[in-house]
N, C-alpha and C positions, 0 to 999 in steps of 0.2 A: 705594396708599400705604395701610393702615389705621388705623384711629383706635386709639390706645395705650389708650384706654378697654374698647376692645370686647376685647384680650387681657387683661384684670384677672378675677382669681377675682370670684364674688359675693361681695357682702356678705355678713359674718358670721349667721347664724341666731340669735336669740335662743329659748332652749328654758325651759318654765314646770321645775316641779319635776316635775308628773304628767305633761309631754308627757316629762321623761326617762324617770320609771318607765315609761311605755308604750313606751319605745323598748329599756329593759333587760327588757322582759317579753315584749317581741316575739322576744326573739332574733337580733333583725339585730346583723351583729357590728360593733363600735367603739371606739373607742379614748376611755376616758373620764379625762380627762388633767387631772390635779390639782395646782395648780399653787401653793398653799398651801407651808409649811415643813413639816417632817417633825415639829416640835414642833405645831403645830397636827393634823396627823394623826393624832395620838397621842390628841387629845380625844376627836376625829371623824371620822370615813372613810365616805364612801360605799362599797359592797361592790362590788368589780370597777374601783376607780379605781386609779388607779398614780401616786405621785408624779412627777412632770416632774424630774428631778438630770439631771446631765450625760449618762449613759448611756440614761438615757429617748429625753432629748430628741435626742441622736446618732442612737439608732433610727428614731426617727419621720421625722427626715430623711431617711431610705432607704426612705421607705414608698412605694407610688404617690400622684401629687397627690390622687387621687382617693379617697383612705381616709379612709372618715370620723369625724369625731372630736368628741367634745366635753369643753369646760374648764369647770372647777369650779375657784373658792374661797369663798372666807368669803362675800362678798354679791355676786359678781360683776364686780367692777371688776379686779381684777390679770387674770380669767380672758379677760376681755373683750380686755383688752393681750396675752397671748399670743394668742390666738386671732388678734390682727391681725399679730402676729409672724409666726405659719405662712403668715397668708393670702400676706405678702409674704413669704414661700419659695415661693410656684406653691400653696400647699394652696387647693381649690376646695368642700371639703364639711364645712365648719367650723360650728360649736354654739356657746355660750355660756348656760351654765346661770344665767339670770336667777337673781339674789335669791343665789345660791352654795347654800353648806351649812349656810345657815342656813333657806334656804327650804324645802328638802330637808327639814329635821328639823322645822320648821311645818306643812309641807303634805302630806309624803311618809310620814316615818318618825320619831314621833317616838322613838323608841327611838336615834336619832342625838343625842349631846346638844349644847345650845348654847352659845355661847359667849362 
């Protein structure tokens, strides 16, 4: 009988904004999931990200459980919760953008408005 913990997906990796920039620049394919509201996205967005609406949520659940996904929000709290949800769904290559889009604007792309 195996220990239940052995079958649990690995913990969610915490990515800094510069680490996310390096990942984007590397050309490695991954899903960049924006868990903020549509209104927040109108103010500021990371190029290549996609709003987590019902259609995208359902499409993500159809992906291979090894698909790399990075979750982002304003400061990294809601995105951590979203990543935990996908972890419970069996995904095992999940990252959270520490500091969210606010850190992205401050550390990587000052052209992205802070709010």
